[in-house]
N, C-alpha and C positions, 0 to 999 in steps of 0.2 A: 465549562471545564476548571476544575479550582485551578483555581491560581495561588501560587505562593505568596505574592507580593504584586504592586502594583508600578514595578522600579523596570524601566525596558534595559535590556541587556540586547549585545552584539553578537555572532555567533562567538568569536571570539573569547570574548567575556562569560559566556555561557559553557562554553569547553573548560574553564578554569574552575569552576566550580564542584564542589562534590554533595550530592545529592543521594538521602535514604531509598529513594525510590526512582524508578525509571519516568523520566521528563521532558517535556517539548518547550520549544520554543518557536510560541508561534507570533509572528508579528513584532518581537521585540519582548515579549509575555512571559514569563515558566509558567509552566502548566502542568498539573499532577497527570498521572495518566492513571488508567480506571486501574482497580481490584484487578488481581489474578485471572485470567480468562476460565471460564466453567470449561469443560468436556466437549464440549461439541464444536464451541469454539476452537478449539484445539484440536481435534478432530479435523474437522475443514481446513485448519490453518496447515496440518501435519501433510495431509493429503494431495494439497493443493501445492505445498512445496514440493514433496516429491515427484508429482505428474509433472510437473512444468520443467526441473532441473534435468528430470530421465527424456522428457520431449527434446530441452534444448539438447541435451549431449549426445544423444543418437541420430539428431539431426546433423550434429556438428555444427551448431549455431554459435554465433561470438559472442551473444549474451548470457547477461550470469545473472542466475536469479537471488535471491536474499532473503531468509527472515527476522523475523523480530529477537533480539533487537537491536538491526543495523542501520544507522545514523545515516540521514539522507539531510545536507544542506541546500534547502533550496534556495537561501540568499542570503545577505549579509544579517538577516534579525529574523529566521524559518529554519527550524534546527526540527526536523517530524522522524517519527517514527513509524511503522508501516507493520501490518502483519507478514505483508511479502511484497518485495518488488522485483522486477527484470530491469534493466541496464543494459543498453547495448553499444557505451560509449566507453572504453575500458578506460581512457586516459581521466578518465572523471572521478575517477576513484585516488582516494589518499591510503593513506596508513589506517585510520581511523574512519572513515567515513566515504558514500558517493556524494560527491559535489553536484549539484543541478538537479534538474526535471528527470528522472526514472524513465523508461517509455511506459510500464504500464506499473500498477499498483494496485494490492487487493488487501481490503480493509475486509476485516468482518466485524459489526457491526456489535461491539459491550451491550449489554441491557444495563447498563450502570449510565451512560451518554451517547447515545441513539447520533443526537444533534452533530456532535464532534463527525461524524463521518458522513453524514447526510449535508450538512450545511458548508461546519468550519474549513475541512480538509476537503471537501468539492470543489469549494471555490479557492483555497490555495491550490490545487492539485491543480485545475483548470488557469488557473494564471501564468503560476510558470511554466506551462506548458509541456505538463503531461500529454502523452498520446493516448494510454485507457486509463480507464480509473473502473474497476468493480467492487460497488458494495455488495457484501455478501451477507444478508439478514437472517440467520437463523429463527428467531421468532416470529418471521412473518413466512419463511421460507420462500424468500426471492433473491432476486441479483438484478441489481441495475448495473445497467455497463454505459457508461461514457464514455464516448468515444470523441476526443479532444485532435486528433492528428488534423488532417483537413477538413475536417467536417465539425457540427455541434450534434452529435445526435444522439440520443439519450432511448437506449432499449431495456423492454424489463422482460426478466423471465421467470420462471419459478424450479426448485432445482428438481424438478422431473425432465425440464427441458436442456438438449445439448446446444451449450454455448459456441459459437466460434471464439477464438482468440483473432479480434482485429490484427493486431502483430506476425499472427503467421497465415494469416488468411492465405495469401499467396503461396504458400510452401506447397510442395509436390505434396506433403501430407498435411492438411491443414492440422494445427492447434483445434479441436472438441473438449467442451469439460460439462458434465452433467453433474451435478453437486450429489443428488442421491446416489450414484453408482458411486462415487467416491467414498462415503462414508457407509453403504450399505455392506 
């Protein structure tokens, strides 16, 4: 991850700064985001957001879905941006951000820095208490699902597989997503 400098900041200090491009605060270090996403990234992101939002609304769910660039402050020295996140605790929202670990995070891997999603953010989310984390990798047509809720399960899927969303698996009609069905 490209760093702006090696000075450490708190989330409160981070929010007082101005940036020319989107940045994140990871363990007190300000990092630049990748260049603008490519078309496949945006296609997957848009379809995933629409599908999840539609599902929650049709099932009268209490959770909310957000897409980038919505900040999530995981703790006092970490503020991240996700492609998509679902949060089920409305009391954790303020006017600018979500405070705490969302229930489900979806990251679509950037070709510019895949290690950020596969390593750095994966560990952040696990340690913060995220229940479900999906890494969607368009370059390899694969999805990795980390289930951190009551277990530590890792599941691997192709873009052709139908993936059950763990957060909604106990609903009368569970949410199942096939990436290729979304983008074709």
